[in-house]
C-alpha positions in Angstrom: -10.0 25.7 -12.2 -7.2 24.7 -14.5 -4.7 23.2 -12.1 -5.0 20.9 -8.9 -2.6 19.4 -6.7 -3.4 16.4 -4.7 -1.3 14.5 -2.0 -1.8 10.9 -0.9 -0.1 8.9 1.9 1.8 5.5 1.6 0.9 2.6 3.7 2.1 -0.1 6.1 0.2 -3.3 6.3 -0.1 -4.3 10.1 -2.1 -7.7 9.8 -3.5 -9.8 7.3 -1.3 -10.2 4.4 -2.1 -12.6 1.4 -5.2 -13.8 3.2 -6.8 -10.5 2.5 -6.6 -11.3 -1.3 -8.9 -14.3 -0.6 -11.5 -12.5 1.2 -10.2 -12.2 4.6 -9.8 -9.0 6.6 -6.6 -7.1 7.1 -5.5 -4.1 9.2 -3.6 -1.3 7.3 -2.2 2.3 8.5 -1.4 5.3 6.5 2.0 6.6 6.7 3.2 10.3 6.5 5.5 9.9 3.5 3.4 11.1 0.6 3.3 11.5 -3.1 1.9 14.6 -4.8 0.1 14.5 -8.1 -0.2 17.9 -9.9 -2.7 18.0 -12.8 -2.9 21.1 -15.2 -5.3 21.5 -18.1 -3.6 21.9 -21.6 -5.1 23.2 -25.0 -4.6 19.9 -26.7 -5.6 16.1 -26.8 -2.5 14.6 -25.3 -1.6 13.8 -21.6 2.0 14.6 -20.7 3.3 12.6 -17.8 6.4 13.6 -15.7 7.4 11.1 -13.1 11.1 11.7 -12.2 11.1 9.1 -9.3 10.5 6.4 -11.9 12.6 8.1 -14.7 9.5 9.3 -16.8 10.0 12.6 -18.5 7.5 14.0 -21.0 5.8 10.8 -21.6 2.7 11.3 -24.0 -0.5 9.4 -23.3 -3.9 9.4 -25.1 -7.0 9.1 -22.9 -9.1 6.2 -23.9 -6.4 4.7 -26.2 -3.5 3.7 -23.9 -2.0 0.3 -24.5 -0.7 -0.6 -21.1 1.8 -3.2 -22.5 3.6 -0.5 -24.5 3.8 1.9 -21.4 6.9 2.0 -19.2 6.2 0.3 -15.8 6.2 3.4 -13.9 3.5 5.0 -16.0 1.2 2.1 -16.1 -0.9 3.0 -13.1 -1.4 6.7 -14.3 -2.5 5.5 -17.7 -5.0 2.9 -16.4 -6.4 5.6 -14.1 -6.7 7.9 -16.9 -8.3 5.4 -19.2 -11.0 4.5 -16.5 -11.8 8.0 -15.6 -12.2 8.9 -19.5 -14.6 6.0 -19.9 -16.9 7.3 -17.1 -16.2 11.1 -17.7 -14.9 11.7 -21.3 -12.2 14.2 -21.1 -12.2 17.0 -24.0 -8.7 18.6 -23.1 -5.2 17.5 -22.7 -3.4 17.3 -19.4 0.1 17.7 -17.7 0.3 15.2 -15.0 3.5 15.5 -12.7 4.3 13.5 -9.6 6.6 14.3 -6.6 7.4 11.8 -4.0 8.4 12.2 -0.5 9.6 8.5 -0.4 11.3 6.0 -2.7 9.0 3.5 -4.5 11.6 0.8 -3.5 10.5 0.8 0.1 7.2 -1.0 -0.6 5.0 1.8 0.9 2.3 1.4 -1.9 3.6 4.3 -4.3 1.7 3.0 -7.3 -1.6 2.9 -5.5 -0.9 6.3 -3.9 -0.3 7.7 -7.5 -3.4 6.0 -8.9 -5.6 7.5 -6.2 -4.0 11.0 -6.6 -4.6 10.9 -10.3 -8.3 9.8 -10.0 -9.0 12.3 -7.0 -7.2 14.9 -8.8 -9.2 14.5 -12.1 -12.4 14.3 -9.8 -11.6 17.8 -8.5 -10.4 19.3 -11.6 -13.4 18.2 -13.8 -15.9 18.6 -10.8 -17.2 15.0 -11.3 -18.3 14.8 -7.5 -17.1 11.1 -6.9 -17.2 10.2 -3.2 -14.4 8.2 -1.6 -16.2 5.0 -2.4 -16.6 5.6 -6.1 -12.8 6.8 -6.3 -11.8 3.6 -4.6 -13.8 1.5 -7.1 -12.2 3.2 -10.1 -8.8 3.1 -8.5 -9.2 -0.8 -7.7 -10.4 -1.5 -11.2 -7.2 0.6 -12.7 -4.9 -1.6 -10.4 -6.3 -4.6 -11.6 -6.1 -3.6 -15.1 -2.3 -3.2 -14.6 -1.3 -6.2 -12.3 -4.3 -8.4 -12.5 -4.3 -9.2 -8.7 -4.5 -7.2 -5.5 -6.9 -6.6 -2.7 -6.9 -2.7 -2.7 -6.1 -2.1 1.0 -3.4 0.2 -0.1 -5.9 2.2 -2.2 -8.1 2.5 0.9 -5.1 3.8 3.1 -4.3 6.3 0.3 -7.9 7.7 0.3 -9.3 7.5 3.7 -6.0 7.5 5.8 -5.7 6.7 9.5 -5.8 2.9 10.4 -8.4 0.8 8.7 -9.9 -2.6 9.1 -10.4 -3.7 5.4 -11.8 -6.6 3.6 -10.9 -7.3 -0.1 -12.3 -5.2 -2.9 -13.6 -2.6 -0.4 -16.4 -4.7 0.9 -15.8 -3.4 4.4 -13.6 -0.3 5.2 -13.9 0.7 8.9 -11.6 3.4 10.4 -10.2 2.2 13.8 -9.9 4.2 16.9 -6.0 4.6 17.2 -4.3 7.4 18.8 -0.9 5.8 19.3 1.0 3.1 17.4 4.7 2.6 18.5 6.2 1.0 15.5 9.7 0.7 14.2 10.1 0.3 10.5 13.1 -1.5 9.0 13.9 -1.8 5.5 15.7 -4.9 4.2 17.3 -3.4 1.2 15.7 -5.7 -1.2 12.9 -4.4 -3.3 10.1 -7.1 -3.7 7.4 -7.1 -6.4 3.9 -7.4 -4.8 2.3 -9.2 -7.7 5.0 -11.7 -8.0 4.6 -12.9 -4.4 0.9 -12.9 -4.6 1.1 -15.2 -7.6 3.6 -17.3 -5.6 1.0 -17.8 -2.8 -1.6 -18.5 -5.4 0.5 -21.2 -6.8 1.0 -22.7 -3.5 -2.6 -22.6 -2.8 -3.6 -24.4 -6.2 -1.1 -27.1 -5.2 -2.0 -27.4 -1.5 -5.4 -26.0 -1.0 -6.5 -27.4 2.3 -3.4 -26.3 4.3 -3.1 -22.9 2.6 -6.7 -22.1 3.2 -6.4 -23.3 6.9 -3.6 -20.9 7.3 -5.7 -18.1 5.7 -8.5 -18.9 8.2 -6.1 -18.6 11.2 -4.8 -15.2 9.8 -8.3 -14.0 9.8 -8.8 -15.0 13.4 -5.6 -13.1 14.2 -6.7 -9.9 12.5 -10.0 -9.8 14.3 -8.2 -10.2 17.7 -5.5 -7.6 16.6 -8.3 -5.1 15.9 -9.5 -5.2 19.5 -5.9 -5.2 20.9 -5.1 -2.2 18.9 -8.1 -0.2 19.6 -7.6 -1.1 23.3 -3.9 -0.3 23.2 -3.0 -3.6 24.5 0.5 -3.7 23.1 1.6 -6.9 24.7 -1.2 -8.9 23.2 -0.7 -6.9 19.8 2.9 -8.0 19.8 2.1 -11.6 20.3 -0.5 -11.5 17.6 2.3 -10.0 15.4 4.6 -13.0 16.1 1.8 -15.2 15.4 0.9 -13.7 12.1 4.6 -13.8 11.0 4.9 -17.5 11.6 1.7 -18.1 9.7 3.4 -16.0 6.7 6.5 -18.0 7.0 4.3 -21.1 6.4 3.2 -19.6 3.2 6.8 -19.2 2.0 7.1 -15.4 1.9 9.6 -15.0 4.4 13.4 -14.4 3.7 16.6 -14.6 5.7 17.0 -10.9 5.5 13.5 -10.2 6.9 13.9 -13.0 9.7 17.3 -11.3 10.8 15.6 -7.9 11.4 12.5 -9.6 13.1 14.5 -11.7 15.5 16.8 -8.8 16.3 13.9 -6.7 17.0 12.4 -9.3 19.4 15.6 -10.0 21.2 16.2 -6.3 21.7 12.7 -5.9 23.7 10.1 -5.4 21.0 6.6 -6.7 21.9 6.6 -8.5 18.5 7.7 -8.1 15.0 6.7 -9.3 11.5 7.1 -8.5 7.8 4.7 -5.9 6.4 3.5 -6.4 2.9 3.8 -9.1 0.5 7.1 -10.4 1.7 10.2 -11.6 -0.3 12.0 -8.4 1.1 10.9 -4.9 1.6 9.9 -3.7 5.1 9.2 -5.2 8.5 7.8 -3.7 11.5 8.3 -4.1 15.3 6.2 -2.9 18.0 8.2 -1.3 21.0 8.1 1.5 23.5 11.8 1.6 23.4 12.4 2.4 19.8 16.2 3.3 20.2 17.1 -0.1 21.3 15.0 -1.8 18.4 16.3 0.6 15.8 20.0 -0.1 16.8 19.3 -3.9 16.7 17.9 -3.7 13.1 20.8 -1.6 11.9 23.3 -3.9 13.5 21.9 -6.5 11.1 22.2 -4.4 8.3 18.7 -3.2 7.9 17.7 0.6 7.3 15.3 2.5 9.7 12.6 4.3 7.8 11.3 7.3 9.8 7.5 7.6 9.0 4.5 8.5 11.2 1.5 6.2 11.1 -2.3 6.9 11.2 -1.7 9.6 8.6 -4.3 11.8 6.8 -5.7 10.5 3.6 -5.8 12.1 0.3 -6.0 15.6 0.3 -5.9 18.9 -1.9 -2.8 20.8 -1.3 
């Protein structure tokens, strides 16, 4: 085999933001907007990366000797994945790696993690190294930490397993949930937020005010456990209330914004069971739970939000 094409889904965090970084559980769902990673063998010792969605063309990488600080931001995750794969399974030929994205990286759907998983799974298939999903996760998780220093790995798990997952930091527990329907509306604020920046923001608050922040994390953990049951039971009223509670807890951490609140309150006033931000906060996306999506979508748009049409509970990484 000289060429492989892998596609991986994006993700939406449903419950448990920030607390998951400190060992709490979260619930995440894969979305059907995907990133394709195409890997071809070359007769050289160089890796050539083309990633037009992040303005990278013919970037040369060398397996095992990539200084991440000198690589453009959009290529760091590919380089880290390449380095870690090469350490475990030394590569003896060059590669051309190309990415094609169904969605914009600005939406906060976990594009960096999706690409990281795509590269490692693609190399695994191309080189016949027979890593299982957990091993792919472990290598991908190390790669993400090599680049940004922080992270829980839930977006990697969503990219690998797909579906809707109950997840604990570092992949200590990854349980697929029985979900057949998830009536969500996704609204984008128009503001791109950097996950690592907001994780560090909360970490600084935790260092200053450990007792109240840890108490908030503890309540978030309780909310996630209750949400897991409500989600599997299809109890949308309870799930919506839990979304609202989770949002209030995230506001207390300081990661809410006026733009997110405008979309969240508009959704609630238009009849949604509940609404909250999705992800690290500071911008990006919010989600609303509703069986009357048209009303909620119109309310979000009236407040300046953009509706993102994506199906949840999507399939995980696959060979195309």
